C-alpha positions in Angstrom: -0.9 -3.5 5.8 -0.3 0.1 4.8 0.5 1.5 8.2 3.9 2.6 6.9 2.4 5.2 4.5 3.9 8.0 6.5 7.3 7.0 5.0 5.9 8.1 1.6 5.7 6.3 -1.7 8.4 4.1 -3.0 8.3 3.7 -6.8 4.7 5.0 -6.6 3.1 2.1 -4.9 5.9 -0.4 -5.6 5.4 -2.2 -2.3 1.6 -2.4 -2.3 -1.2 -4.4 -4.0 -2.3 -2.1 -6.9 -4.6 -2.7 -9.7 -5.5 -1.0 -13.0 -7.5 1.9 -11.5 -6.4 2.2 -7.9 -3.1 2.4 -6.0 -3.6 0.4 -2.8 -1.7 3.0 -0.8 -4.4 5.6 -1.7 -6.7 3.7 0.7 -4.3 4.6 3.5 -5.3 8.2 3.2 -8.5 7.4 5.1 -7.5 4.3 7.1 -4.1 3.7 8.5 -4.6 -0.1 9.0 -5.9 -1.1 5.6 -5.2 -4.7 4.8 -4.7 -4.9 1.0 -4.5 -8.2 -1.0 -4.7 -9.3 -4.5 -5.1 -12.6 -6.4 -4.6 -13.0 -10.1 -4.0 -15.5 -12.9 -2.7 -15.1 -16.4 -2.1 -17.2 -19.5 -1.3 -17.1 -23.2 -3.3 -19.1 -25.7 -2.7 -18.8 -29.5 -0.9 -15.6 -29.1 -3.6 -13.9 -27.0 -2.5 -13.0 -23.5 -5.1 -12.8 -20.8 -5.0 -11.8 -17.1 -7.7 -11.6 -14.5 -7.2 -10.2 -11.0 -9.2 -9.3 -7.9 -7.9 -7.0 -5.2 -9.4 -6.1 -1.9 -8.5 -2.8 -0.1 -9.9 -3.5 3.4 -13.1 -1.5 4.0 -12.0 1.0 1.3 -13.2 -1.1 -1.7 -12.2 -3.7 -4.3 -11.3 -4.0 -7.9 -11.7 -6.7 -10.6 -9.7 -6.4 -13.8 -9.8 -8.4 -17.0 -6.9 -7.6 -19.4 -6.5 -9.1 -22.9 -3.6 -8.4 -25.3 -2.6 -9.4 -28.8 0.4 -8.6 -30.9 -0.5 -9.2 -34.6 3.0 -8.0 -35.7 6.3 -7.3 -33.9 5.6 -3.6 -34.0 1.8 -3.5 -33.3 0.0 -4.5 -30.1 -3.7 -4.4 -29.3 -5.0 -4.4 -25.7 -8.2 -4.1 -23.8 -9.0 -3.7 -20.1 -12.3 -4.1 -18.3 -12.2 -2.9 -14.8 -15.0 -3.1 -12.2 -14.2 -1.0 -9.1 -16.1 -0.5 -5.8 -14.7 2.4 -3.7 -15.4 3.9 -0.3 -16.8 7.3 -1.1 -14.1 8.8 1.3 -11.4 8.0 -1.3 -13.4 8.5 -4.5 -16.1 10.8 -5.7 -18.3 7.8 -6.7 -19.0 4.4 -5.1 -18.5 2.4 -8.3 -16.6 2.9 -11.5 -16.8 0.4 -14.4 -14.5 1.1 -17.3 -13.6 -0.5 -20.6 -10.4 0.7 -22.4 -9.2 -0.3 -25.8 -5.9 0.8 -27.1 -3.3 0.1 -29.8 0.5 0.7 -29.7 2.8 1.0 -32.7 6.5 0.8 -32.1 9.0 2.1 -34.7 
C-alpha cells in the first residue's frame, strides 16, 4: 500500500513495486490506498539473461516488461526491453504506452 507517500520518496521508490516505465509511488498521486504488487521471473541460458515481470498498480494501471541482455565481451553489453503499460489517464497523458528499447554499453 502506498498510504505513506506523504513521508516522501526514499531512494526514489526504493520501498515500492516499480517497473521499467513507472514508479509505483506515482500512482499514489491520485489514490492514497493503491495496492501495488509485482511478480517476475528471470534466468540465464547460454550467456543470455532474460527477465519477465508483471506489476499491478491498483486501479491506476499495470505494466508488463520483457528484458533480454547479452555480454559478447567483458566490456560490451547489449540489452533490449519491451514494455507494455496500461495507465489510468489521471497519472499519464495516454492510456497505453508500448515501447521497445535497444541499447549497447561499452565499458573502458
